[in-house]
Phi, psi and omega in degrees: 000120184239350186259011178201164180281137177250126177245126181257155180214157178144209183253353181293143182299340182267356184293142178293320178241111192230137175271134176226166179055040184281128174223158177237133180208130178053042177076012180238152176256134178239132184195165170252154179244120173272126178259070189294337177285350181256006179117157183298133177085356179283128184203166170240111185267153172070039178278144175229131174243122187282050177196151179272175172109124175303322182295326177289322176295319178300317177298321178296323179296323176299318178295321178298317180300316179293318181299318179294321178299327180274359174092014178293144179285157179301317181296324179293320179294315180301317180293320181295319179297315182295332182264004183292126185268358179087183182241138181302137180069018170242095182056048181273122177282121182254353178170165173228125190224174174051039175077018176133026175262120182270133178252126182242139174247128180218142183284350186307124179221005175251145184306322180295316177298313183300314180299318181294318180295318181290328174295319177297320178298318178299318178294323183293330183258009184301332181276359178258101181304125180082000180296142183236157176255123177249112182263133177236117186236135172250104179304144183245109180080133177294323182297319179294314180298320181293312185287336182243027189303312181298322178293321177297328182288346183239356186276356181259017187296336179280352181267138177282326179228137178234130175240130182247124177269172178301145180299134172277106193290329184052040177088358182273157173274150178302150177240127179306134179085003182228055179248174174306310183292328176296319180293318177302314179297322179294320177299315180295318180296331179270009171103001179288131188276335186224075176240139182207164175267149169239145190261339188196175175297323177294325178294324176298315178302316179297318180302312182294319178298322182285321192260322191280146176220163182309135182098347179278163176231125176260119183247113179265124189236135174151167183253007182252224184283356180300331179297318178295322177299314182298315183290333178274344188299315180303317180292321178298318181290335177274001178081020183250359184275000000 
């Protein structure tokens, strides 16, 4: 590209807008931003993003790059990042139950998204000794599961327990080798120690009651009806569902 200015962002040492000194604590990201495109030593110190995940920090850096291009002050950017409320169905906390089990609803339904979300979940519970990540996924479309099957079999590695619901067909016909049970078998074949199928919303409730303990995080992932399951789960676990 020669007819316009290119601004890069990320964690790479060569990025124009770069995050450094990144830490995660209590579900928040803390970091400094080096504005290397503005000259040596230019930075925004003490930034806080109220959500975990390298991918969320990377997205924030893109926003910082645009904000600086539009002339926003460093203090304004720092304040805006700290006040960001997030996007619905992107690592949305829907409840805390059973004495300290966090329930998360997330739209992630592609293997790359799933891996990023589960890494963020791992970062979010890092301060909870013994805390575990319980992933609950509803595959979306047989065609997606079939074409990316091997990637789906390895994208749950950050989860201690994985539960797979029936595929949300979205109008598609089943494809041989791309079912809920095929994915569970694939996860086990790829070395996951605790993968299982769940049959219903009630089965999800039983799974969480059996498996989850204070400090754990249950992450419900998918683009179908899994969101309704996630949002109803706190009340069901409280005996109100």
